[in-house]
C-alpha positions as CSV (number, residue, x, y, z in Angstrom):
1,M,78.7,37.2,-16.5
2,S,80.2,40.1,-18.5
3,D,81.0,38.2,-21.6
4,G,78.0,37.0,-23.3
5,S,80.1,35.2,-26.0
6,A,82.0,33.1,-23.6
7,P,80.7,29.5,-22.7
8,G,80.0,30.4,-19.1
9,G,78.2,33.5,-20.2
10,I,75.9,31.5,-22.6
11,Y,75.3,28.7,-19.9
12,G,74.8,31.3,-17.1
13,R,72.2,33.2,-19.1
14,G,70.5,30.0,-19.9
15,L,70.2,28.9,-16.3
16,R,68.8,32.3,-15.3
17,Y,66.3,32.0,-18.2
18,L,65.1,28.5,-16.9
19,R,64.9,29.6,-13.2
20,A,62.7,32.6,-14.3
21,R,60.3,30.0,-15.8
22,W,60.3,27.4,-13.0
23,R,56.4,27.1,-13.2
24,V,56.6,26.1,-16.9
25,L,59.3,23.5,-16.0
26,V,57.1,22.0,-13.2
27,R,54.2,21.8,-15.6
28,L,56.5,20.2,-18.2
29,G,57.7,17.7,-15.7
30,G,54.3,16.9,-14.5
31,W,53.0,15.9,-17.9
32,S,56.2,14.0,-18.7
33,V,55.4,11.6,-15.7
34,L,52.8,10.2,-17.9
35,E,55.5,9.2,-20.4
36,T,57.3,7.6,-17.5
37,G,54.3,5.4,-16.8
38,Q,54.1,4.5,-20.4
39,T,57.7,3.5,-20.5
40,F,57.3,1.5,-17.4
41,L,54.4,-0.6,-18.8
42,T,56.4,-1.1,-22.1
43,G,58.5,-3.9,-20.4
44,Y,56.5,-4.7,-17.3
45,A,53.1,-5.5,-19.0
46,P,54.6,-8.0,-21.5
47,A,56.7,-9.7,-18.8
48,R,53.5,-10.2,-16.6
49,A,51.5,-11.3,-19.6
50,L,54.1,-14.0,-20.4
51,D,54.9,-15.2,-16.8
52,D,51.3,-14.9,-15.3
53,G,49.3,-15.4,-18.4
54,F,50.4,-17.2,-21.5
55,L,53.2,-19.3,-20.1
56,A,50.9,-20.2,-17.1
57,G,48.1,-21.4,-19.4
58,R,45.9,-18.3,-18.5
59,P,45.6,-16.4,-21.8
60,G,42.9,-14.1,-20.4
61,I,45.4,-12.7,-17.9
62,G,48.0,-12.2,-20.6
63,L,45.5,-10.4,-22.8
64,G,44.6,-8.3,-19.9
65,W,48.1,-7.2,-19.3
66,L,48.6,-6.4,-23.0
67,G,45.4,-4.2,-22.7
68,V,47.0,-2.4,-19.8
69,A,50.0,-1.8,-22.0
70,G,47.7,-0.4,-24.7
71,I,46.0,2.0,-22.2
72,G,49.4,3.2,-21.1
73,V,50.2,4.1,-24.7
74,L,47.0,6.1,-24.9
75,V,47.7,7.9,-21.5
76,G,51.3,8.6,-22.6
77,A,50.0,10.1,-25.9
78,F,47.7,12.4,-24.1
79,G,50.7,13.5,-21.9
80,T,52.9,14.1,-25.0
81,V,50.2,16.4,-26.4
82,R,50.2,18.4,-23.2
83,V,54.0,18.4,-23.2
84,Y,54.1,20.2,-26.5
85,A,52.0,23.1,-25.1
86,A,54.5,23.4,-22.2
87,V,57.5,23.3,-24.5
88,A,55.9,26.1,-26.5
89,A,55.5,28.1,-23.4
90,L,59.1,27.7,-22.6
91,V,60.5,28.3,-26.1
92,E,58.4,31.3,-27.5
93,P,59.7,33.7,-24.8
94,L,63.3,32.8,-25.9
95,R,62.5,33.7,-29.4
96,D,61.1,37.1,-28.1
97,V,64.3,37.8,-26.1
98,L,66.5,37.0,-29.0
99,V,64.5,39.1,-31.4
100,G,64.7,42.0,-29.0
101,R,68.4,41.6,-28.7
102,V,68.8,41.4,-32.5
103,V,66.7,44.5,-33.1
104,E,68.5,46.5,-30.4
105,R,71.9,45.7,-32.0
106,G,70.6,46.2,-35.5
107,V,68.8,49.5,-34.9
108,R,70.9,51.1,-32.4
109,E,74.3,49.8,-33.3
110,A,73.7,49.6,-37.1
111,D,74.7,45.9,-37.3
112,A,74.7,44.7,-40.9
113,G,74.0,41.2,-39.8
114,A,70.7,42.0,-38.0
115,L,68.5,40.9,-41.0
116,S,70.2,37.5,-41.0
117,G,69.9,37.2,-37.3
118,L,66.1,37.9,-37.5
119,T,65.4,35.7,-40.5
120,Q,67.6,32.7,-39.9
121,Q,69.6,32.6,-36.7
122,V,66.6,33.4,-34.3
123,E,64.7,30.7,-36.0
124,I,67.5,28.2,-35.8
125,A,67.9,28.9,-32.1
126,R,64.2,28.6,-31.3
127,D,63.8,25.4,-33.2
128,T,67.0,23.9,-31.9
129,F,66.2,24.8,-28.4
130,A,62.7,23.2,-28.7
131,G,64.3,20.0,-30.1
132,L,66.8,19.9,-27.2
133,V,64.1,20.3,-24.5
134,M,62.1,17.5,-26.2
135,V,65.0,15.0,-26.5
136,S,66.5,15.8,-23.1
137,R,63.1,15.5,-21.3
138,S,62.3,12.3,-23.2
139,F,65.5,10.6,-22.3
140,V,65.3,11.5,-18.7
141,F,61.8,10.2,-18.1
142,T,62.2,7.3,-20.4
143,A,65.4,6.2,-18.5
144,V,63.6,6.6,-15.2
145,G,60.6,4.5,-16.4
146,A,62.9,1.9,-17.7
147,V,65.2,1.7,-14.7
148,V,62.2,1.4,-12.4
149,G,60.8,-1.3,-14.6
150,L,64.0,-3.3,-14.7
151,A,64.3,-3.1,-10.9
152,S,60.6,-4.3,-10.6
153,L,61.2,-7.3,-12.8
154,D,64.4,-8.4,-11.2
155,P,67.3,-6.3,-9.8
156,L,69.9,-8.7,-11.5
157,L,68.8,-7.1,-14.9
158,L,70.2,-3.8,-13.7
159,L,73.6,-5.4,-13.3
160,V,73.6,-6.3,-17.0
161,V,72.0,-3.2,-18.5
162,M,73.2,-0.3,-16.3
163,P,77.1,-0.4,-16.6
164,P,77.2,-0.2,-20.4
165,L,74.4,2.4,-20.4
166,A,76.3,4.6,-17.8
167,A,79.5,4.1,-19.8
168,G,77.9,5.2,-23.0
169,L,76.4,8.3,-21.3
170,G,79.7,9.1,-19.7
171,L,81.5,8.9,-23.0
172,F,79.0,11.0,-24.7
173,A,79.0,13.7,-21.9
174,A,82.9,13.8,-22.2
175,T,82.6,14.6,-26.0
176,L,80.0,17.4,-25.7
177,R,82.2,20.3,-25.0
178,P,85.1,19.3,-27.5
179,L,82.4,18.5,-30.0
180,A,80.8,22.0,-29.6
181,R,84.3,23.6,-30.1
182,R,84.9,21.6,-33.3
183,Q,81.4,22.3,-34.5
184,E,82.0,26.1,-34.1
185,D,85.4,25.9,-35.8
186,F,83.8,24.2,-38.7
187,L,81.0,26.7,-39.0
188,V,83.4,29.6,-38.7
189,A,85.6,28.1,-41.3
190,D,82.7,27.4,-43.6
191,E,81.4,31.0,-43.3
192,A,84.8,32.3,-44.0
193,L,85.2,30.2,-47.1
194,A,81.6,31.1,-48.4
195,D,82.4,34.9,-47.6
196,G,85.7,34.7,-49.5
197,L,84.2,32.9,-52.5
198,G,81.2,35.3,-52.5
199,R,83.7,38.1,-53.0
200,V,86.1,36.4,-55.4
201,C,83.7,34.6,-57.8
202,P,81.9,37.8,-59.1
203,G,85.4,39.3,-59.7
204,L,87.2,36.5,-61.4
205,R,87.5,38.4,-64.7
206,D,89.0,41.4,-62.8
207,I,91.3,39.2,-60.7
208,T,92.7,37.4,-63.9
209,A,92.9,40.7,-65.8
210,A,94.9,42.1,-62.7
211,G,97.2,39.2,-62.5
212,A,96.1,38.2,-59.0
213,E,95.3,34.6,-59.6
214,D,98.3,33.2,-57.5
215,R,97.4,35.5,-54.6
216,V,93.7,34.8,-54.7
217,A,94.2,31.0,-55.3
218,A,96.6,30.8,-52.4
219,D,94.1,32.7,-50.1
220,T,91.2,30.6,-51.2
221,G,93.3,27.4,-50.8
222,R,94.1,28.4,-47.1
223,R,90.4,28.8,-46.5
224,V,89.6,25.4,-48.0
225,D,92.4,23.8,-46.0
226,T,91.1,25.4,-42.8
227,E,87.6,24.2,-43.4
228,Q,88.9,20.6,-44.3
229,R,90.9,20.4,-41.1
230,A,88.0,21.5,-39.1
231,A,85.7,18.9,-40.9
232,Y,88.2,16.2,-40.1
233,A,88.5,17.1,-36.5
234,L,84.6,17.3,-36.2
235,A,84.4,13.8,-38.0
236,R,86.9,12.4,-35.4
237,W,84.8,13.5,-32.4
238,S,81.7,12.3,-34.2
239,V,83.1,8.8,-34.2
240,L,83.2,8.9,-30.5
241,R,79.5,10.0,-30.5
242,V,78.7,6.9,-32.6
243,A,80.7,4.7,-30.2
244,S,78.8,6.0,-27.1
245,L,75.5,5.2,-28.8
246,A,76.8,1.6,-29.5
247,L,78.2,1.3,-26.0
248,G,75.2,2.6,-24.1
249,G,72.2,1.4,-26.4
250,Q,73.4,-1.7,-28.3
251,L,75.8,-3.5,-26.0
252,P,73.1,-4.1,-23.3
253,I,71.1,-6.0,-25.9
254,V,74.1,-8.3,-26.6
255,L,74.8,-8.6,-23.0
256,L,71.2,-9.6,-22.2
257,L,71.2,-12.3,-24.8
258,A,74.7,-13.6,-23.9
259,C,73.8,-13.6,-20.0
260,A,70.3,-15.1,-20.6
261,P,71.4,-18.6,-19.4
262,W,73.1,-17.1,-16.3
263,L,70.1,-14.9,-15.6
264,L,67.7,-17.8,-16.0
265,A,69.7,-20.0,-13.8
266,R,69.4,-17.4,-11.0
267,G,65.7,-17.0,-11.1
268,V,65.1,-14.5,-13.7
269,T,61.9,-15.4,-15.4
270,T,61.4,-15.7,-19.2
271,G,58.9,-12.8,-19.1
272,A,61.3,-10.7,-17.1
273,L,64.1,-11.3,-19.8
274,V,61.7,-10.5,-22.6
275,G,60.5,-7.4,-20.7
276,A,64.2,-6.3,-20.2
277,L,64.8,-6.6,-24.0
278,A,61.7,-4.5,-24.5
279,Y,62.9,-1.8,-22.2
280,V,66.3,-1.7,-24.0
281,T,65.1,-2.0,-27.7
282,Q,61.9,0.1,-27.4
283,S,62.6,2.7,-24.9
284,L,66.3,3.2,-24.0
285,L,67.9,2.7,-27.4
286,P,65.6,5.1,-29.2
287,A,65.8,7.6,-26.4
288,L,69.6,7.4,-26.2
289,H,69.8,7.7,-30.1
290,N,67.7,10.9,-30.1
291,L,69.7,12.3,-27.2
292,V,73.1,11.7,-28.8
293,H,72.2,13.0,-32.2
294,G,70.0,15.8,-31.0
295,L,72.3,17.1,-28.2
296,G,75.5,16.3,-29.9
297,T,74.7,18.1,-33.1
298,S,71.8,20.5,-32.4
299,G,73.3,21.4,-29.0
300,S,76.5,22.5,-30.6
301,R,74.7,24.5,-33.2
302,L,72.6,26.2,-30.5
303,V,75.6,27.2,-28.5
304,V,77.2,28.7,-31.6
305,V,74.1,30.6,-32.7
306,L,73.4,31.9,-29.2
307,R,77.0,33.2,-28.9
308,R,76.4,35.3,-32.0
309,L,73.0,36.5,-31.1
310,V,73.9,37.7,-27.5
311,R,77.4,38.8,-28.1
312,E,78.3,42.2,-26.8
313,P,78.6,45.0,-29.4
314,A,82.1,45.4,-30.9
315,P,84.0,48.6,-30.1
316,S,83.7,51.3,-32.6
317,P,86.5,51.3,-35.2
318,T,89.0,54.1,-35.1
319,P,88.0,56.6,-37.9
320,A,90.2,56.5,-40.9
321,P,91.5,59.6,-42.4
322,H,88.9,61.9,-44.0
323,G,86.3,60.2,-41.8
324,R,86.1,57.1,-43.9
325,T,85.7,53.9,-41.9
326,D,84.3,51.6,-44.5
327,R,87.4,50.8,-46.6
328,P,88.3,47.1,-46.4
329,G,91.8,46.1,-45.5
330,P,94.0,43.6,-47.3
331,E,92.8,40.9,-45.1
332,D,89.3,41.6,-46.2
333,D,89.8,41.7,-50.0
334,P,91.8,39.0,-51.6
335,T,92.4,41.4,-54.6
336,D,93.5,44.3,-52.4
337,A,97.2,43.3,-52.4
338,K,100.1,45.5,-53.1
339,P,100.4,46.2,-56.8
340,A,103.6,44.3,-57.1
341,D,102.0,41.2,-55.7
342,R,98.6,41.8,-57.4
343,H,99.9,42.4,-60.9
344,G,103.5,41.6,-61.1
345,L,103.9,44.8,-63.0
346,G,106.7,46.1,-60.7
347,S,108.9,43.3,-61.8
348,A,107.3,42.9,-65.2
349,P,109.4,40.6,-67.5
350,H,110.7,42.1,-70.7
351,P,109.5,41.0,-74.0
352,A,111.6,38.5,-75.6
353,D,114.0,40.0,-78.3
354,G,112.4,39.7,-81.8
355,A,109.2,38.1,-80.4
356,P,105.8,39.3,-81.8
357,A,103.6,41.1,-79.3
358,L,101.0,38.4,-79.8
359,S,101.0,35.0,-81.6
360,L,98.3,32.4,-81.7
361,T,99.1,29.0,-83.4
362,A,96.2,26.7,-84.2
363,V,94.2,28.0,-81.3
364,S,90.9,26.2,-80.6
365,F,88.4,26.5,-77.8
366,A,85.0,25.0,-77.1
367,Y,82.8,25.3,-74.0
368,G,82.5,21.5,-73.7
369,P,83.8,18.2,-75.2
370,A,80.7,17.9,-77.5
371,A,80.3,21.6,-78.2
372,T,81.1,23.3,-81.5
373,P,84.4,25.2,-81.2
374,V,84.0,28.9,-80.6
375,V,87.5,29.4,-81.9
376,D,88.7,26.8,-84.4
377,R,92.4,26.5,-85.3
378,L,93.0,30.2,-85.4
379,D,96.4,31.5,-86.4
380,L,97.3,35.1,-85.7
381,C,100.6,37.2,-85.4
382,L,100.7,40.8,-84.2
383,P,104.0,42.6,-84.2
384,A,104.7,45.1,-81.3
385,G,102.9,48.4,-81.8
386,A,100.0,46.8,-83.9
387,H,96.5,48.0,-83.7
388,L,93.9,45.2,-84.2
389,A,90.1,45.5,-84.3
390,V,88.1,42.2,-83.7
391,V,84.7,42.3,-85.2
392,G,81.9,39.8,-86.0
393,P,78.3,38.8,-85.0
394,S,77.2,38.7,-81.5
395,G,77.9,35.4,-79.8
396,I,80.7,34.5,-82.4
397,G,83.5,34.4,-79.8
398,K,85.1,37.9,-79.7
399,S,85.0,38.1,-75.9
400,T,86.1,34.4,-75.8
401,L,89.1,35.4,-77.8
402,T,90.2,38.2,-75.5
403,A,89.6,35.9,-72.5
404,L,92.0,33.4,-74.1
405,I,94.6,36.0,-74.8
406,A,94.3,37.4,-71.3
407,G,94.6,33.9,-69.8
408,L,91.0,33.8,-68.4
409,L,90.4,30.7,-70.4
410,Q,92.8,28.0,-71.5
411,P,92.6,26.9,-75.3
412,T,91.5,23.3,-75.9
413,G,94.1,23.2,-78.6
414,G,97.1,25.2,-80.0
415,S,99.2,27.8,-78.1
416,I,99.3,31.4,-77.3
417,R,102.3,33.4,-76.5
418,L,102.4,37.0,-75.5
419,C,105.8,38.9,-76.1
420,G,107.3,35.4,-76.3
421,H,105.8,34.1,-73.0
422,P,103.2,31.3,-72.9
423,V,99.7,32.2,-71.9
424,P,98.6,31.6,-69.3
425,S,101.6,32.4,-67.1
426,P,102.6,35.0,-64.6
427,D,105.0,36.5,-67.0
428,A,102.3,36.9,-69.7
429,A,99.8,38.2,-67.2
430,A,102.2,40.9,-66.2
431,L,102.5,42.1,-69.8
432,R,98.9,42.6,-70.7
433,V,95.9,44.6,-69.3
434,L,92.3,43.8,-70.0
435,T,89.4,46.2,-69.7
436,P,86.0,44.5,-70.0
437,Q,82.7,46.1,-70.8
438,E,81.6,46.5,-67.3
439,A,84.3,48.7,-65.8
440,Y,85.4,48.2,-62.2
441,V,85.6,51.2,-59.9
442,H,86.2,50.8,-56.2
443,T,85.5,53.1,-53.3
444,G,88.4,55.4,-52.6
445,T,90.0,58.4,-54.2
446,L,90.3,58.8,-57.9
447,A,94.0,58.7,-57.7
448,E,93.8,55.3,-55.9
449,N,91.5,54.0,-58.7
450,L,93.7,55.3,-61.5
451,G,96.9,53.9,-60.0
452,H,95.6,50.6,-59.1
453,L,97.8,48.8,-61.7
454,R,101.0,50.5,-60.6
455,T,103.4,49.4,-57.9
456,D,104.5,52.9,-56.9
457,P,102.3,56.1,-56.5
458,V,101.6,57.7,-59.9
459,P,103.1,61.3,-60.0
460,E,100.2,63.8,-60.3
461,A,101.6,65.2,-63.5
462,E,101.6,61.9,-65.2
463,L,98.2,61.1,-63.9
464,L,96.8,64.4,-65.3
465,A,98.5,63.8,-68.6
466,A,96.9,60.4,-68.8
467,A,93.5,61.7,-68.0
468,E,93.8,64.3,-70.7
469,A,94.9,61.8,-73.2
470,V,92.1,59.4,-72.7
471,G,89.5,61.9,-72.1
472,L,88.9,61.7,-68.4
473,A,90.0,65.3,-67.5
474,P,86.5,66.8,-67.6
475,L,85.2,64.2,-65.1
476,L,88.4,64.6,-63.0
477,D,87.8,68.3,-62.7
478,A,84.1,67.9,-61.9
479,L,84.9,65.4,-59.1
480,G,87.5,67.8,-57.6
481,G,90.8,66.4,-58.7
482,P,92.8,63.3,-58.2
483,R,92.4,63.3,-54.4
484,A,88.6,63.4,-54.6
485,S,86.7,60.5,-53.1
486,V,84.8,58.3,-55.7
487,D,81.5,56.8,-55.1
488,P,81.1,54.0,-57.8
489,A,77.3,54.1,-57.6
490,A,77.3,57.8,-58.4
491,L,79.1,57.4,-61.7
492,S,77.4,56.5,-64.9
493,A,78.5,53.5,-66.9
494,G,80.4,55.7,-69.3
495,E,82.2,57.6,-66.5
496,R,83.3,54.3,-65.1
497,Q,84.6,53.2,-68.4
498,L,86.7,56.3,-68.6
499,V,88.2,55.6,-65.2
500,A,89.0,52.0,-66.2
501,L,90.5,53.1,-69.5
502,T,92.8,55.7,-67.8
503,R,93.8,53.1,-65.3
504,A,94.8,50.7,-68.1
505,Y,96.6,53.6,-69.9
506,L,98.8,54.3,-66.8
507,S,99.7,50.6,-66.5
508,H,103.1,49.4,-67.8
509,A,101.4,46.6,-69.8
510,P,102.6,46.6,-73.4
511,L,99.5,44.7,-74.6
512,V,96.2,46.4,-74.1
513,L,92.9,44.4,-74.6
514,L,89.7,46.5,-74.8
515,D,86.7,44.2,-74.9
516,E,84.0,46.7,-75.9
517,A,85.4,48.8,-73.1
518,T,84.0,52.1,-74.8
519,C,80.5,50.8,-75.4
520,H,79.0,53.5,-73.2
521,L,81.1,56.4,-74.8
522,D,79.9,58.4,-77.8
523,P,82.0,58.1,-80.9
524,G,84.1,61.2,-80.3
525,A,85.1,60.0,-76.8
526,E,85.7,56.5,-78.1
527,E,87.9,57.7,-80.8
528,R,89.9,59.8,-78.4
529,A,90.4,56.9,-76.0
530,E,91.5,54.4,-78.8
531,R,93.9,56.9,-80.3
532,A,95.5,57.5,-76.9
533,F,96.3,53.9,-76.6
534,A,97.3,53.6,-80.3
535,N,99.7,56.5,-79.6
536,R,101.1,55.3,-76.3
537,P,104.7,54.2,-76.9
538,G,105.4,50.5,-77.2
539,T,101.7,49.6,-77.0
540,T,99.9,46.8,-79.0
541,L,96.2,47.4,-79.0
542,V,93.5,44.8,-79.5
543,V,89.9,46.3,-79.6
544,V,86.7,44.3,-79.8
545,A,84.9,46.8,-81.9
546,H,81.3,47.7,-81.8
547,R,81.3,50.6,-84.3
548,I,82.6,50.7,-87.8
549,S,84.8,53.7,-87.0
550,S,86.9,51.5,-84.7
551,A,87.5,49.0,-87.4
552,R,88.5,51.8,-89.9
553,R,91.0,53.3,-87.3
554,A,92.7,49.9,-86.8
555,G,95.6,48.9,-88.9
556,R,94.3,45.3,-89.0
557,V,90.9,43.8,-88.7
558,L,90.0,40.3,-87.6
559,L,86.6,39.2,-88.7
560,M,85.3,36.3,-86.6
561,D,82.5,34.5,-88.3
562,G,82.9,30.7,-88.1
563,S,84.1,29.3,-91.3
564,R,84.2,32.8,-92.9
565,T,86.9,34.1,-90.6
566,A,89.0,36.7,-92.3
567,Y,92.0,39.0,-91.6
568,G,93.3,42.0,-93.3
569,T,92.9,45.8,-93.4
570,H,89.5,47.4,-93.5
571,D,89.7,48.1,-97.2
572,Q,90.9,44.6,-98.0
573,L,88.0,43.0,-96.1
574,V,85.5,45.3,-97.7
575,R,86.8,44.2,-101.2
576,D,87.3,40.4,-100.5
577,S,84.9,39.4,-97.7
578,P,81.2,39.3,-98.2
579,A,80.7,38.6,-94.5
580,Y,82.6,41.8,-93.7
581,R,80.6,43.8,-96.2
582,E,77.5,42.5,-94.6
583,L,78.7,43.6,-91.2
584,V,79.6,47.0,-92.4
585,G,76.1,47.4,-94.1
586,G,74.5,46.5,-90.9
587,W,76.6,49.2,-89.1
588,T,75.9,52.0,-91.6
589,A,72.7,51.4,-93.3
590,V,70.8,53.8,-91.0
591,P,73.1,56.4,-89.4
592,P,72.0,56.8,-85.8
593,K,71.2,60.3,-84.4
594,R,73.6,59.5,-81.7
595,S,75.8,56.5,-80.8
596,E,74.8,54.2,-78.1
597,P,76.3,51.1,-76.4
598,A,76.4,48.2,-78.8
599,L,74.9,45.9,-76.2
600,P,72.5,47.3,-73.6
601,L,73.9,45.2,-70.9
602,G,72.8,45.3,-67.3
603,D,74.8,47.7,-65.2
604,A,76.9,45.8,-62.6
605,D,76.4,48.6,-60.1
606,R,72.7,48.9,-60.9
607,V,73.3,52.5,-62.0
608,D,71.8,53.6,-65.4
609,A,74.1,55.5,-67.8
610,V,73.5,59.2,-67.6
611,A,73.9,61.3,-70.7
612,R,76.6,63.7,-70.2
613,P,79.1,65.4,-72.5
614,G,81.1,62.7,-74.2
615,L,79.0,59.9,-72.8
616,A,76.2,57.9,-74.3
617,G,72.7,58.2,-72.8
618,D,70.3,55.2,-72.5
619,R,67.5,55.4,-75.0
620,G,66.7,53.4,-78.2
621,H,69.6,53.0,-80.5
622,V,70.8,51.3,-83.7
623,V,73.2,48.4,-83.2
624,A,74.8,45.7,-85.3
625,H,74.3,43.0,-82.8
626,G,70.6,42.8,-82.8
627,P,69.6,42.5,-79.1
628,V,66.8,44.4,-77.3
629,R,65.4,47.9,-78.1
630,Q,67.0,48.4,-81.4
631,A,66.0,49.7,-84.8
632,Q,66.4,46.8,-87.3
633,V,67.6,47.7,-90.7
634,P,67.9,45.8,-94.0
635,R,70.8,43.5,-94.2
636,D,71.4,43.9,-90.5
637,L,73.8,41.5,-89.0
638,R,72.2,38.3,-88.0
639,D,72.8,37.1,-84.3
640,G,74.7,34.0,-85.2
641,G,77.6,31.9,-84.1
642,P,78.5,28.5,-82.8
643,L,77.2,29.3,-79.4
644,G,74.7,31.8,-78.2
645,R,77.1,33.6,-76.1
646,E,77.9,37.3,-76.0
647,G,80.7,38.2,-78.3
C-alpha cells in the first residue's frame, strides 16, 4: 500500500487498524449480543403473549411475556452503555494516529493546512468513524436478532421479509462506491468555489478597476457550474439510496399485510404475524434507515477526509527564479491574467470623435428601493483634459460617484458615458483607471507592480520617468531599483499609494479616478502626484479631494451635499455656495502642523503607516470629515449625508 490516497490504501490501512485492535472488537461484539437478545424479544414476546396468553384466554401468561420483553429492553440498555465504552476504546486511538500524522506533516513539511486538519478534519473523522461503527454494529446485530426471531415464529415469514430486505441491501451496497466518488467530487468542487470566492470577493473593487470582470465572472461561473453538476450527480445517486430504503425496509411491511390471508391459511398464527410486523417496523426498518443514511453520507465523508489526512506529502516544487516559490500562477489567481485579457488596454478603443471625456445625464443611485438616493439626478460633462475635484461631507456619496463612473455600481437612473462609450461596458473599462484609498501591491518585483496595467513590458526609461514624475523615485532607489522584490507588508500605506499612483500613471487610460488615493501622503507629495496626472498628455483627472489644496489646484470643483450640490471653480463656489464656504472653513480654520490622512482607515495589509520623507505619519490630526482622533474646530464640517457611508 504505497498510495495512502487511493481507495485501496485507505481501506487497507483501515483493515490493519482494526486487526491491531481485535480485542476491542471482540469486547464490542460481546456486549452487542445483548442487543441481539433485545431485538429477538421485540417480536417473539408479543407473539407468545397473543397466541399463548390473551387470545387463549390466559391474560396472566400474556402479561408475563410482555414483562419478559421489558426485561429484555433493560438488559439491552445495559449492553448499549457498555458498547459506548468499547466504541470509545476503538475510536480514540484513531484520533491519536490522525493527529500524529497531521502534526508530522504540518511541522516537518510546513503544510499550511495542518491547522484545519487538527481543528476540523480530525474531529470530523473521529466523530464520523464512531457513528459508522455504531450504525453498522447496530444493523448487524439487530438483523441477526430479527432473522432468528422470524425463523422461530414461522419460517414462512422469512420468505416474505428476506427477499426485499436482501434486494434493498444489495442496491445500497452497489451505490456505496459511486456515491463516495460523487460525494468527493462535490466536496472538491465546493472547496474550489469557496476558495475562488474567498480570493475574488475582497478584491472586487480592484477587479472592476482593472477591467477583469469578464475573466473573473467566467472563471467563477465555471466553478459554479462544476459544483452544480457534482450536486446533480450526487442527488441522482442519493435517489437510489432512498429507493434501497423503501425496498428493504418498507416493502416487507406491505408484503406482510398483503400476504396475511395466505400466511394465516398456512398455519401462521395471528401472534406470529404481529410479531413479524414488530420485527420489521421496530427493528429492521430503523436499523436499515440508520445504516443507509449513516453509511451512505457519513461513510463517503469519512473516506474523503481520511484521504486528505493520510495523503503522502506532495513533491517539493521546483524553485522559481531568484529562489521565489510562493508566487501564484494564473490558474491560482483569477485576476492574474495577461494584461490584455485583464484590462483590455492593449486593444483599448479610441474615444469617440468630439465626445466629452465624461458625461453624466440625470444619474441617480440609491442603496435600496426605499433608501434616499445618494446621487440624485446628477448632470455633469467634462471635456478631455479636464481636472475635477469632488468634495463634500463624509458619507455624502463621493466614493459612490467614482464607483458609478468606474462601473463598479450601476445607476438606478440616468446614464453615464466615458469618451462616448456607455458605462458599464468593456470599452469604458479599458479607458479608465481607478485608484482607491487602500492601494493594492502584490508580491513580486517593483517593475511587475508598476507595469500591471500594461500589455507589454514597460521600458525602464519610461518607468523611471513615471516614478520621477509621481514622486516614487526615492522609494524606488531605496528598494534597489525596478527589479527589486517588493514585500507589500513591509511598505507603509503611503508607499503603497505611491506604487499604485505610478501604476495608474503608466497605464494608457485617458480617464484617471483618484478616490482619496493620496490620503496617506503629505501635502507636497500629494501635489506632485496630482500635477503629474494633470500634466500627463490626454488625461482627464477626477480627484476625490480631502484637502483644500486639491480643490484649489483643480480647474473645476463638484460639491456633493445633497440638495446643495454645486459645480464651478473654486473661486466661484467660495463666492456663491455657503456649503462650500463651510467646507473650506472646516479645512482651514486650524492649520495642522502636518497633514495626515483625511480618514484614519484600517490598513488592509495590517501595516501602520510609517512616517518617512514625503509620507504622512499616524498621529492625531485635523480633518474635515470628523471621524476618530481629530481636533474639532469651530464650523467644522458635519458628518452628514443621505446615508452614513464613507464618502
